[in-house]
C-alpha positions, 0 to 999 in steps of 0.5 A, a space after each residue: 499500500 502506498 504511504 498515504 496518511 492524509 489527502 496531501 500525501 494521497 495527492 502526492 503519491 498519485 501524482 509521483 506514481 501517476 505521472 512517472 508511470 510507476 505502480 501506484 501500489 509499490 511505486 517501483 514497477 511500470 505501469 505501462 507495457 507500451 506508449 499508452 497501453 497499461 500493463 497486466 500486472 506489475 513485475 514487482 508486487 503483482 498488482 492486477 491492473 484490470 481495475 484501470 478504465 480511465 477510458 477517454 479521460 486522457 484525451 478529454 484532459 488533453 483537449 480541454 487543458 492543452 488543445 483549447 488554449 493552443 487553439 486561442 493562441 493559434 487564432 490570435 496569431 491569425 487575427 493579429 498577424 494574418 500570416 499565410 497558411 504555410 506558416 501554420 502548417 509549419 508551426 501551429 499543426 506540429 504544435 497542436 499534434 505534440 501538445 495533444 499527444 505528449 501529455 496523454 501517457 502522463 495523464 492516463 497514468 494520473 488517472 490509473 494511480 488515482 483509481 487505485 489510491 481512491 479504490 474507484 470503481 462504477 456505482 453498484 458493480 462491487 458485488 460483480 467484481 467480487 463474484 468475477 475475482 472470487 473475493 469475499 464481500 467487503 475485500 477490496 481490489 488490493 487484496 
C-alpha cells in the first residue's frame, strides 16, 4: 500500500507514481507496457491492473487543458498577424499535435493511480467484481 496518511500524501503519491508511470501500489514497477497500453500486472508487487479504466479521460483532459488554449493562441496569431497558411502548417499544426499527444501517457498514469489510491469503481458493481475475482464481500481490489 502506498505511504498515504492524509489527503496531501494521497495527492502527492498519485502525482508521483501516475505521472512517472510507476505502479500505484509499490511505486517501483512499470504501469505501461507500451506508450498508452497499461500492463496486465506489476512486475514487482503483482498488482492486477484490471481495475484500471481511464477510458477517454486522458483525451478529454488533453483536449480541454492543452488543445483549447493552443487553439486560442493560433487564432490570436491569425487575427493579429494574418500569416500565410504555410506558416500555420509549419508551426501551428506540429505544436497542436505534439501538445495533444505527448501529455496522454502522464495523464493516463495519473488517472490509473488515482483510481487505485481512491479505490474507484463504477457504482453498483462491487458485488459483480467480487464474484468475478472470487473475493469475499467487503474486500477490495488490492487484496
